[in-house]
Structures are given as structure tokens and as C-alpha cells.
PDB file with SEQRES, HELIX, SHEET and CRYST1 records, atoms N, CA, C and O in Angstrom:
SEQRES   1 A   72  MET THR ILE VAL LYS PRO LEU VAL ASP PHE PRO GLU ASP          
SEQRES   2 A   72  VAL TYR VAL HIS VAL THR GLU GLU GLU HIS HIS ILE THR          
SEQRES   3 A   72  TYR GLN LEU SER VAL HIS LYS GLU ASP ILE GLY LYS VAL          
SEQRES   4 A   72  ILE GLY LYS LYS GLY ARG VAL ALA LYS ALA ILE ARG THR          
SEQRES   5 A   72  VAL VAL TYR ALA ALA ALA GLY SER LYS HIS GLN LYS LYS          
SEQRES   6 A   72  ILE TYR LEU GLU ILE ILE GLU                                  
HELIX    1 AA1 LYS A    5  LEU A    7  5                                   3    
HELIX    2 AA2 PRO A   11  ASP A   13  5                                   3    
HELIX    3 AA3 LYS A   33  ASP A   35  5                                   3    
HELIX    4 AA4 ILE A   36  ILE A   40  1                                   5    
HELIX    5 AA5 LYS A   42  GLY A   44  5                                   3    
HELIX    6 AA6 ARG A   45  GLY A   59  1                                  15    
SHEET    1 AA1 3 TYR A  15  GLU A  20  0                                        
SHEET    2 AA1 3 HIS A  24  SER A  30 -1                                        
SHEET    3 AA1 3 LYS A  65  ILE A  71  1                                        
CRYST1    1.000    1.000    1.000  90.00  90.00  90.00 P 1           1          
ATOM      1  N   MET A   1      55.068  16.521 -53.944  1.00  0.00           N  
ATOM      2  CA  MET A   1      53.653  16.626 -54.219  1.00  0.00           C  
ATOM      3  C   MET A   1      53.490  17.373 -55.541  1.00  0.00           C  
ATOM      4  O   MET A   1      53.783  18.565 -55.642  1.00  0.00           O  
ATOM      5  N   THR A   2      53.028  16.665 -56.518  1.00  0.00           N  
ATOM      6  CA  THR A   2      52.993  17.193 -57.883  1.00  0.00           C  
ATOM      7  C   THR A   2      52.011  18.341 -58.088  1.00  0.00           C  
ATOM      8  O   THR A   2      52.200  19.136 -59.009  1.00  0.00           O  
ATOM      9  N   ILE A   3      50.987  18.456 -57.276  1.00  0.00           N  
ATOM     10  CA  ILE A   3      50.056  19.575 -57.468  1.00  0.00           C  
ATOM     11  C   ILE A   3      50.565  20.867 -56.844  1.00  0.00           C  
ATOM     12  O   ILE A   3      50.054  21.942 -57.159  1.00  0.00           O  
ATOM     13  N   VAL A   4      51.557  20.785 -55.971  1.00  0.00           N  
ATOM     14  CA  VAL A   4      52.080  21.971 -55.295  1.00  0.00           C  
ATOM     15  C   VAL A   4      53.278  22.556 -56.041  1.00  0.00           C  
ATOM     16  O   VAL A   4      53.405  23.777 -56.131  1.00  0.00           O  
ATOM     17  N   LYS A   5      54.147  21.719 -56.571  1.00  0.00           N  
ATOM     18  CA  LYS A   5      55.385  22.202 -57.195  1.00  0.00           C  
ATOM     19  C   LYS A   5      55.168  23.242 -58.296  1.00  0.00           C  
ATOM     20  O   LYS A   5      55.944  24.194 -58.366  1.00  0.00           O  
ATOM     21  N   PRO A   6      54.158  23.112 -59.158  1.00  0.00           N  
ATOM     22  CA  PRO A   6      53.948  24.163 -60.180  1.00  0.00           C  
ATOM     23  C   PRO A   6      53.507  25.510 -59.602  1.00  0.00           C  
ATOM     24  O   PRO A   6      53.608  26.529 -60.284  1.00  0.00           O  
ATOM     25  N   LEU A   7      53.026  25.532 -58.371  1.00  0.00           N  
ATOM     26  CA  LEU A   7      52.522  26.760 -57.760  1.00  0.00           C  
ATOM     27  C   LEU A   7      53.602  27.615 -57.114  1.00  0.00           C  
ATOM     28  O   LEU A   7      53.382  28.801 -56.869  1.00  0.00           O  
ATOM     29  N   VAL A   8      54.760  27.039 -56.835  1.00  0.00           N  
ATOM     30  CA  VAL A   8      55.771  27.705 -56.017  1.00  0.00           C  
ATOM     31  C   VAL A   8      56.989  28.133 -56.822  1.00  0.00           C  
ATOM     32  O   VAL A   8      57.220  27.647 -57.928  1.00  0.00           O  
ATOM     33  N   ASP A   9      57.770  29.058 -56.246  1.00  0.00           N  
ATOM     34  CA  ASP A   9      59.008  29.513 -56.871  1.00  0.00           C  
ATOM     35  C   ASP A   9      60.188  28.610 -56.532  1.00  0.00           C  
ATOM     36  O   ASP A   9      61.187  28.593 -57.252  1.00  0.00           O  
ATOM     37  N   PHE A  10      60.075  27.855 -55.434  1.00  0.00           N  
ATOM     38  CA  PHE A  10      61.156  26.982 -54.987  1.00  0.00           C  
ATOM     39  C   PHE A  10      60.655  25.532 -54.909  1.00  0.00           C  
ATOM     40  O   PHE A  10      60.486  25.003 -53.810  1.00  0.00           O  
ATOM     41  N   PRO A  11      60.415  24.880 -56.062  1.00  0.00           N  
ATOM     42  CA  PRO A  11      59.863  23.516 -56.039  1.00  0.00           C  
ATOM     43  C   PRO A  11      60.794  22.491 -55.393  1.00  0.00           C  
ATOM     44  O   PRO A  11      60.346  21.443 -54.927  1.00  0.00           O  
ATOM     45  N   GLU A  12      62.078  22.796 -55.368  1.00  0.00           N  
ATOM     46  CA  GLU A  12      63.024  21.871 -54.741  1.00  0.00           C  
ATOM     47  C   GLU A  12      62.879  21.837 -53.220  1.00  0.00           C  
ATOM     48  O   GLU A  12      63.399  20.931 -52.570  1.00  0.00           O  
ATOM     49  N   ASP A  13      62.177  22.819 -52.649  1.00  0.00           N  
ATOM     50  CA  ASP A  13      61.967  22.887 -51.202  1.00  0.00           C  
ATOM     51  C   ASP A  13      60.615  22.317 -50.764  1.00  0.00           C  
ATOM     52  O   ASP A  13      60.223  22.473 -49.608  1.00  0.00           O  
ATOM     53  N   VAL A  14      59.909  21.663 -51.671  1.00  0.00           N  
ATOM     54  CA  VAL A  14      58.622  21.063 -51.332  1.00  0.00           C  
ATOM     55  C   VAL A  14      58.854  19.641 -50.827  1.00  0.00           C  
ATOM     56  O   VAL A  14      59.421  18.806 -51.532  1.00  0.00           O  
ATOM     57  N   TYR A  15      58.418  19.382 -49.620  1.00  0.00           N  
ATOM     58  CA  TYR A  15      58.555  18.054 -49.009  1.00  0.00           C  
ATOM     59  C   TYR A  15      57.237  17.656 -48.361  1.00  0.00           C  
ATOM     60  O   TYR A  15      56.482  18.498 -47.875  1.00  0.00           O  
ATOM     61  N   VAL A  16      56.982  16.364 -48.365  1.00  0.00           N  
ATOM     62  CA  VAL A  16      55.809  15.834 -47.685  1.00  0.00           C  
ATOM     63  C   VAL A  16      56.275  14.763 -46.705  1.00  0.00           C  
ATOM     64  O   VAL A  16      56.938  13.799 -47.088  1.00  0.00           O  
ATOM     65  N   HIS A  17      55.922  14.945 -45.446  1.00  0.00           N  
ATOM     66  CA  HIS A  17      56.238  13.970 -44.412  1.00  0.00           C  
ATOM     67  C   HIS A  17      54.920  13.342 -43.964  1.00  0.00           C  
ATOM     68  O   HIS A  17      53.970  14.046 -43.621  1.00  0.00           O  
ATOM     69  N   VAL A  18      54.874  12.020 -43.971  1.00  0.00           N  
ATOM     70  CA  VAL A  18      53.648  11.310 -43.624  1.00  0.00           C  
ATOM     71  C   VAL A  18      53.825  10.628 -42.273  1.00  0.00           C  
ATOM     72  O   VAL A  18      54.797   9.907 -42.049  1.00  0.00           O  
ATOM     73  N   THR A  19      52.871  10.866 -41.380  1.00  0.00           N  
ATOM     74  CA  THR A  19      52.846  10.215 -40.078  1.00  0.00           C  
ATOM     75  C   THR A  19      51.538   9.435 -39.972  1.00  0.00           C  
ATOM     76  O   THR A  19      50.451  10.009 -40.044  1.00  0.00           O  
ATOM     77  N   GLU A  20      51.657   8.132 -39.802  1.00  0.00           N  
ATOM     78  CA  GLU A  20      50.467   7.300 -39.703  1.00  0.00           C  
ATOM     79  C   GLU A  20      50.309   6.799 -38.279  1.00  0.00           C  
ATOM     80  O   GLU A  20      51.221   6.203 -37.707  1.00  0.00           O  
ATOM     81  N   GLU A  21      49.139   7.051 -37.720  1.00  0.00           N  
ATOM     82  CA  GLU A  21      48.822   6.585 -36.379  1.00  0.00           C  
ATOM     83  C   GLU A  21      47.596   5.679 -36.460  1.00  0.00           C  
ATOM     84  O   GLU A  21      47.072   5.432 -37.546  1.00  0.00           O  
ATOM     85  N   GLU A  22      47.147   5.192 -35.324  1.00  0.00           N  
ATOM     86  CA  GLU A  22      46.075   4.200 -35.305  1.00  0.00           C  
ATOM     87  C   GLU A  22      44.794   4.678 -35.990  1.00  0.00           C  
ATOM     88  O   GLU A  22      44.177   3.937 -36.755  1.00  0.00           O  
ATOM     89  N   HIS A  23      44.396   5.932 -35.706  1.00  0.00           N  
ATOM     90  CA  HIS A  23      43.112   6.418 -36.208  1.00  0.00           C  
ATOM     91  C   HIS A  23      43.219   7.505 -37.261  1.00  0.00           C  
ATOM     92  O   HIS A  23      42.204   7.926 -37.815  1.00  0.00           O  
ATOM     93  N   HIS A  24      44.422   7.967 -37.546  1.00  0.00           N  
ATOM     94  CA  HIS A  24      44.544   9.022 -38.548  1.00  0.00           C  
ATOM     95  C   HIS A  24      45.921   9.015 -39.218  1.00  0.00           C  
ATOM     96  O   HIS A  24      46.884   8.434 -38.718  1.00  0.00           O  
ATOM     97  N   ILE A  25      45.969   9.683 -40.365  1.00  0.00           N  
ATOM     98  CA  ILE A  25      47.209   9.888 -41.110  1.00  0.00           C  
ATOM     99  C   ILE A  25      47.388  11.389 -41.281  1.00  0.00           C  
ATOM    100  O   ILE A  25      46.457  12.087 -41.683  1.00  0.00           O  
ATOM    101  N   THR A  26      48.585  11.888 -40.975  1.00  0.00           N  
ATOM    102  CA  THR A  26      48.878  13.307 -41.114  1.00  0.00           C  
ATOM    103  C   THR A  26      49.921  13.500 -42.206  1.00  0.00           C  
ATOM    104  O   THR A  26      50.995  12.899 -42.169  1.00  0.00           O  
ATOM    105  N   TYR A  27      49.593  14.340 -43.171  1.00  0.00           N  
ATOM    106  CA  TYR A  27      50.532  14.739 -44.213  1.00  0.00           C  
ATOM    107  C   TYR A  27      51.002  16.131 -43.863  1.00  0.00           C  
ATOM    108  O   TYR A  27      50.190  17.049 -43.756  1.00  0.00           O  
ATOM    109  N   GLN A  28      52.312  16.305 -43.681  1.00  0.00           N  
ATOM    110  CA  GLN A  28      52.879  17.625 -43.415  1.00  0.00           C  
ATOM    111  C   GLN A  28      53.553  18.113 -44.691  1.00  0.00           C  
ATOM    112  O   GLN A  28      54.564  17.559 -45.124  1.00  0.00           O  
ATOM    113  N   LEU A  29      52.988  19.143 -45.281  1.00  0.00           N  
ATOM    114  CA  LEU A  29      53.513  19.740 -46.490  1.00  0.00           C  
ATOM    115  C   LEU A  29      54.426  20.891 -46.095  1.00  0.00           C  
ATOM    116  O   LEU A  29      53.983  21.863 -45.483  1.00  0.00           O  
ATOM    117  N   SER A  30      55.690  20.780 -46.444  1.00  0.00           N  
ATOM    118  CA  SER A  30      56.669  21.809 -46.118  1.00  0.00           C  
ATOM    119  C   SER A  30      57.097  22.517 -47.396  1.00  0.00           C  
ATOM    120  O   SER A  30      57.459  21.876 -48.382  1.00  0.00           O  
ATOM    121  N   VAL A  31      57.053  23.849 -47.369  1.00  0.00           N  
ATOM    122  CA  VAL A  31      57.470  24.655 -48.519  1.00  0.00           C  
ATOM    123  C   VAL A  31      58.421  25.752 -48.050  1.00  0.00           C  
ATOM    124  O   VAL A  31      58.523  26.031 -46.856  1.00  0.00           O  
ATOM    125  N   HIS A  32      59.108  26.364 -48.995  1.00  0.00           N  
ATOM    126  CA  HIS A  32      59.998  27.489 -48.702  1.00  0.00           C  
ATOM    127  C   HIS A  32      59.168  28.614 -48.080  1.00  0.00           C  
ATOM    128  O   HIS A  32      58.000  28.791 -48.426  1.00  0.00           O  
ATOM    129  N   LYS A  33      59.766  29.367 -47.171  1.00  0.00           N  
ATOM    130  CA  LYS A  33      59.014  30.400 -46.450  1.00  0.00           C  
ATOM    131  C   LYS A  33      58.443  31.470 -47.380  1.00  0.00           C  
ATOM    132  O   LYS A  33      57.417  32.071 -47.061  1.00  0.00           O  
ATOM    133  N   GLU A  34      59.080  31.717 -48.514  1.00  0.00           N  
ATOM    134  CA  GLU A  34      58.557  32.707 -49.458  1.00  0.00           C  
ATOM    135  C   GLU A  34      57.371  32.169 -50.259  1.00  0.00           C  
ATOM    136  O   GLU A  34      56.641  32.945 -50.876  1.00  0.00           O  
ATOM    137  N   ASP A  35      57.174  30.868 -50.257  1.00  0.00           N  
ATOM    138  CA  ASP A  35      56.088  30.259 -51.018  1.00  0.00           C  
ATOM    139  C   ASP A  35      54.850  29.959 -50.187  1.00  0.00           C  
ATOM    140  O   ASP A  35      53.833  29.536 -50.737  1.00  0.00           O  
ATOM    141  N   ILE A  36      54.911  30.163 -48.898  1.00  0.00           N  
ATOM    142  CA  ILE A  36      53.799  29.793 -48.028  1.00  0.00           C  
ATOM    143  C   ILE A  36      52.511  30.526 -48.423  1.00  0.00           C  
ATOM    144  O   ILE A  36      51.428  29.941 -48.380  1.00  0.00           O  
ATOM    145  N   GLY A  37      52.623  31.779 -48.800  1.00  0.00           N  
ATOM    146  CA  GLY A  37      51.445  32.542 -49.218  1.00  0.00           C  
ATOM    147  C   GLY A  37      50.828  32.008 -50.496  1.00  0.00           C  
ATOM    148  O   GLY A  37      49.606  32.014 -50.647  1.00  0.00           O  
ATOM    149  N   LYS A  38      51.652  31.553 -51.408  1.00  0.00           N  
ATOM    150  CA  LYS A  38      51.152  30.992 -52.662  1.00  0.00           C  
ATOM    151  C   LYS A  38      50.419  29.680 -52.425  1.00  0.00           C  
ATOM    152  O   LYS A  38      49.432  29.385 -53.098  1.00  0.00           O  
ATOM    153  N   VAL A  39      50.896  28.904 -51.481  1.00  0.00           N  
ATOM    154  CA  VAL A  39      50.279  27.612 -51.192  1.00  0.00           C  
ATOM    155  C   VAL A  39      48.972  27.795 -50.413  1.00  0.00           C  
ATOM    156  O   VAL A  39      48.034  27.013 -50.573  1.00  0.00           O  
ATOM    157  N   ILE A  40      48.917  28.824 -49.577  1.00  0.00           N  
ATOM    158  CA  ILE A  40      47.685  29.079 -48.824  1.00  0.00           C  
ATOM    159  C   ILE A  40      46.663  29.808 -49.702  1.00  0.00           C  
ATOM    160  O   ILE A  40      45.482  29.464 -49.691  1.00  0.00           O  
ATOM    161  N   GLY A  41      47.106  30.802 -50.454  1.00  0.00           N  
ATOM    162  CA  GLY A  41      46.219  31.534 -51.353  1.00  0.00           C  
ATOM    163  C   GLY A  41      45.354  32.543 -50.629  1.00  0.00           C  
ATOM    164  O   GLY A  41      45.334  32.599 -49.399  1.00  0.00           O  
ATOM    165  N   LYS A  42      44.637  33.343 -51.411  1.00  0.00           N  
ATOM    166  CA  LYS A  42      43.734  34.339 -50.832  1.00  0.00           C  
ATOM    167  C   LYS A  42      42.604  33.639 -50.109  1.00  0.00           C  
ATOM    168  O   LYS A  42      41.933  32.768 -50.662  1.00  0.00           O  
ATOM    169  N   LYS A  43      42.407  34.034 -48.868  1.00  0.00           N  
ATOM    170  CA  LYS A  43      41.369  33.465 -47.998  1.00  0.00           C  
ATOM    171  C   LYS A  43      41.489  31.943 -47.872  1.00  0.00           C  
ATOM    172  O   LYS A  43      40.505  31.266 -47.574  1.00  0.00           O  
ATOM    173  N   GLY A  44      42.686  31.407 -48.098  1.00  0.00           N  
ATOM    174  CA  GLY A  44      42.905  29.973 -47.920  1.00  0.00           C  
ATOM    175  C   GLY A  44      42.336  29.100 -49.020  1.00  0.00           C  
ATOM    176  O   GLY A  44      42.203  27.889 -48.842  1.00  0.00           O  
ATOM    177  N   ARG A  45      42.000  29.689 -50.145  1.00  0.00           N  
ATOM    178  CA  ARG A  45      41.354  28.924 -51.216  1.00  0.00           C  
ATOM    179  C   ARG A  45      42.258  27.860 -51.820  1.00  0.00           C  
ATOM    180  O   ARG A  45      41.803  26.750 -52.096  1.00  0.00           O  
ATOM    181  N   VAL A  46      43.530  28.181 -52.030  1.00  0.00           N  
ATOM    182  CA  VAL A  46      44.449  27.200 -52.614  1.00  0.00           C  
ATOM    183  C   VAL A  46      44.674  26.056 -51.630  1.00  0.00           C  
ATOM    184  O   VAL A  46      44.664  24.889 -52.021  1.00  0.00           O  
ATOM    185  N   ALA A  47      44.876  26.384 -50.363  1.00  0.00           N  
ATOM    186  CA  ALA A  47      45.064  25.352 -49.341  1.00  0.00           C  
ATOM    187  C   ALA A  47      43.839  24.445 -49.258  1.00  0.00           C  
ATOM    188  O   ALA A  47      43.971  23.229 -49.119  1.00  0.00           O  
ATOM    189  N   LYS A  48      42.668  25.028 -49.343  1.00  0.00           N  
ATOM    190  CA  LYS A  48      41.431  24.236 -49.291  1.00  0.00           C  
ATOM    191  C   LYS A  48      41.352  23.297 -50.491  1.00  0.00           C  
ATOM    192  O   LYS A  48      40.948  22.143 -50.346  1.00  0.00           O  
ATOM    193  N   ALA A  49      41.724  23.769 -51.656  1.00  0.00           N  
ATOM    194  CA  ALA A  49      41.707  22.931 -52.858  1.00  0.00           C  
ATOM    195  C   ALA A  49      42.720  21.788 -52.745  1.00  0.00           C  
ATOM    196  O   ALA A  49      42.425  20.655 -53.125  1.00  0.00           O  
ATOM    197  N   ILE A  50      43.910  22.086 -52.225  1.00  0.00           N  
ATOM    198  CA  ILE A  50      44.926  21.044 -52.027  1.00  0.00           C  
ATOM    199  C   ILE A  50      44.408  20.008 -51.039  1.00  0.00           C  
ATOM    200  O   ILE A  50      44.545  18.806 -51.269  1.00  0.00           O  
ATOM    201  N   ARG A  51      43.822  20.460 -49.958  1.00  0.00           N  
ATOM    202  CA  ARG A  51      43.266  19.528 -48.966  1.00  0.00           C  
ATOM    203  C   ARG A  51      42.185  18.638 -49.582  1.00  0.00           C  
ATOM    204  O   ARG A  51      42.132  17.439 -49.310  1.00  0.00           O  
ATOM    205  N   THR A  52      41.340  19.220 -50.397  1.00  0.00           N  
ATOM    206  CA  THR A  52      40.277  18.446 -51.043  1.00  0.00           C  
ATOM    207  C   THR A  52      40.861  17.329 -51.897  1.00  0.00           C  
ATOM    208  O   THR A  52      40.380  16.197 -51.853  1.00  0.00           O  
ATOM    209  N   VAL A  53      41.890  17.637 -52.669  1.00  0.00           N  
ATOM    210  CA  VAL A  53      42.526  16.626 -53.515  1.00  0.00           C  
ATOM    211  C   VAL A  53      43.193  15.552 -52.670  1.00  0.00           C  
ATOM    212  O   VAL A  53      43.055  14.363 -52.958  1.00  0.00           O  
ATOM    213  N   VAL A  54      43.917  15.957 -51.627  1.00  0.00           N  
ATOM    214  CA  VAL A  54      44.596  14.995 -50.756  1.00  0.00           C  
ATOM    215  C   VAL A  54      43.584  14.086 -50.064  1.00  0.00           C  
ATOM    216  O   VAL A  54      43.773  12.871 -50.010  1.00  0.00           O  
ATOM    217  N   TYR A  55      42.515  14.670 -49.536  1.00  0.00           N  
ATOM    218  CA  TYR A  55      41.499  13.876 -48.845  1.00  0.00           C  
ATOM    219  C   TYR A  55      40.827  12.897 -49.798  1.00  0.00           C  
ATOM    220  O   TYR A  55      40.568  11.750 -49.432  1.00  0.00           O  
ATOM    221  N   ALA A  56      40.547  13.341 -51.009  1.00  0.00           N  
ATOM    222  CA  ALA A  56      39.890  12.465 -51.982  1.00  0.00           C  
ATOM    223  C   ALA A  56      40.808  11.319 -52.392  1.00  0.00           C  
ATOM    224  O   ALA A  56      40.373  10.170 -52.478  1.00  0.00           O  
ATOM    225  N   ALA A  57      42.074  11.630 -52.642  1.00  0.00           N  
ATOM    226  CA  ALA A  57      43.022  10.601 -53.079  1.00  0.00           C  
ATOM    227  C   ALA A  57      43.353   9.625 -51.959  1.00  0.00           C  
ATOM    228  O   ALA A  57      43.330   8.412 -52.165  1.00  0.00           O  
ATOM    229  N   ALA A  58      43.655  10.136 -50.799  1.00  0.00           N  
ATOM    230  CA  ALA A  58      44.059   9.281 -49.676  1.00  0.00           C  
ATOM    231  C   ALA A  58      42.865   8.612 -49.007  1.00  0.00           C  
ATOM    232  O   ALA A  58      42.975   7.483 -48.529  1.00  0.00           O  
ATOM    233  N   GLY A  59      41.750   9.283 -48.969  1.00  0.00           N  
ATOM    234  CA  GLY A  59      40.570   8.749 -48.302  1.00  0.00           C  
ATOM    235  C   GLY A  59      40.022   7.503 -48.955  1.00  0.00           C  
ATOM    236  O   GLY A  59      39.427   6.656 -48.288  1.00  0.00           O  
ATOM    237  N   SER A  60      40.220   7.385 -50.261  1.00  0.00           N  
ATOM    238  CA  SER A  60      39.717   6.200 -50.952  1.00  0.00           C  
ATOM    239  C   SER A  60      40.556   4.963 -50.640  1.00  0.00           C  
ATOM    240  O   SER A  60      40.086   3.837 -50.804  1.00  0.00           O  
ATOM    241  N   LYS A  61      41.786   5.164 -50.195  1.00  0.00           N  
ATOM    242  CA  LYS A  61      42.685   4.046 -49.882  1.00  0.00           C  
ATOM    243  C   LYS A  61      42.618   3.638 -48.421  1.00  0.00           C  
ATOM    244  O   LYS A  61      42.853   2.477 -48.086  1.00  0.00           O  
ATOM    245  N   HIS A  62      42.298   4.586 -47.550  1.00  0.00           N  
ATOM    246  CA  HIS A  62      42.364   4.349 -46.112  1.00  0.00           C  
ATOM    247  C   HIS A  62      41.009   4.595 -45.460  1.00  0.00           C  
ATOM    248  O   HIS A  62      40.201   5.381 -45.953  1.00  0.00           O  
ATOM    249  N   GLN A  63      40.780   3.930 -44.376  1.00  0.00           N  
ATOM    250  CA  GLN A  63      39.566   4.161 -43.598  1.00  0.00           C  
ATOM    251  C   GLN A  63      39.874   5.031 -42.381  1.00  0.00           C  
ATOM    252  O   GLN A  63      39.105   5.058 -41.420  1.00  0.00           O  
ATOM    253  N   LYS A  64      40.991   5.736 -42.426  1.00  0.00           N  
ATOM    254  CA  LYS A  64      41.422   6.597 -41.320  1.00  0.00           C  
ATOM    255  C   LYS A  64      41.146   8.053 -41.665  1.00  0.00           C  
ATOM    256  O   LYS A  64      40.986   8.409 -42.833  1.00  0.00           O  
ATOM    257  N   LYS A  65      41.093   8.880 -40.643  1.00  0.00           N  
ATOM    258  CA  LYS A  65      40.942  10.321 -40.835  1.00  0.00           C  
ATOM    259  C   LYS A  65      42.238  10.857 -41.432  1.00  0.00           C  
ATOM    260  O   LYS A  65      43.325  10.447 -41.023  1.00  0.00           O  
ATOM    261  N   ILE A  66      42.132  11.769 -42.395  1.00  0.00           N  
ATOM    262  CA  ILE A  66      43.279  12.326 -43.090  1.00  0.00           C  
ATOM    263  C   ILE A  66      43.410  13.793 -42.707  1.00  0.00           C  
ATOM    264  O   ILE A  66      42.428  14.535 -42.729  1.00  0.00           O  
ATOM    265  N   TYR A  67      44.632  14.214 -42.355  1.00  0.00           N  
ATOM    266  CA  TYR A  67      44.920  15.613 -42.042  1.00  0.00           C  
ATOM    267  C   TYR A  67      46.048  16.097 -42.947  1.00  0.00           C  
ATOM    268  O   TYR A  67      46.970  15.344 -43.261  1.00  0.00           O  
ATOM    269  N   LEU A  68      45.967  17.363 -43.366  1.00  0.00           N  
ATOM    270  CA  LEU A  68      47.043  17.999 -44.120  1.00  0.00           C  
ATOM    271  C   LEU A  68      47.448  19.256 -43.388  1.00  0.00           C  
ATOM    272  O   LEU A  68      46.626  20.142 -43.154  1.00  0.00           O  
ATOM    273  N   GLU A  69      48.727  19.335 -43.023  1.00  0.00           N  
ATOM    274  CA  GLU A  69      49.280  20.530 -42.375  1.00  0.00           C  
ATOM    275  C   GLU A  69      50.257  21.174 -43.329  1.00  0.00           C  
ATOM    276  O   GLU A  69      51.075  20.489 -43.943  1.00  0.00           O  
ATOM    277  N   ILE A  70      50.180  22.480 -43.458  1.00  0.00           N  
ATOM    278  CA  ILE A  70      51.099  23.236 -44.323  1.00  0.00           C  
ATOM    279  C   ILE A  70      52.042  23.998 -43.410  1.00  0.00           C  
ATOM    280  O   ILE A  70      51.605  24.810 -42.594  1.00  0.00           O  
ATOM    281  N   ILE A  71      53.336  23.737 -43.546  1.00  0.00           N  
ATOM    282  CA  ILE A  71      54.338  24.355 -42.690  1.00  0.00           C  
ATOM    283  C   ILE A  71      55.475  24.918 -43.529  1.00  0.00           C  
ATOM    284  O   ILE A  71      55.630  24.575 -44.701  1.00  0.00           O  
ATOM    285  N   GLU A  72      56.273  25.795 -42.906  1.00  0.00           N  
ATOM    286  CA  GLU A  72      57.459  26.336 -43.564  1.00  0.00           C  
ATOM    287  C   GLU A  72      58.591  25.372 -43.443  1.00  0.00           C  
ATOM    288  O   GLU A  72      59.687  25.641 -43.934  1.00  0.00           O  
TER     289      GLU A  72                                                      
END                                                                             
């Protein structure tokens, strides 16, 4: 995920796993455990911004509900 890699100290540990089901698509963003705070940000602002970009990009292609989960 190109918008996340510049934010973290361990860009090689950034992975996105996509699970598509009948009514929704889930993107699981996995980062190094030391980078989780950077990806979430103060009061979740960075995570909210990432979600907004993902929803806007993916939502225009699909008519399904889009979810983004951030995990270690």
C-alpha cells in the first residue's frame, strides 16, 4: 500500500490481504508492531485518513461495503 509505506520505519513489513465476500470486501493492513502507532496516529487521525482514501478508491469500483482493518 503506497500511502502507508512512507509513514513507517519498516516498509518491507507492510502487507495488504484482501478478502472478498458476497456483500463486502475486507482489506487487512498488516504493519510491523513498532509502526502500528504511526499508522493509527493521534486520536486515530492517520487511520481515518487511510480509510477515507481506501473507501474512495475501492468504493468507486465496487458496489460492496468496504472495510479496512489495521493489524500487527
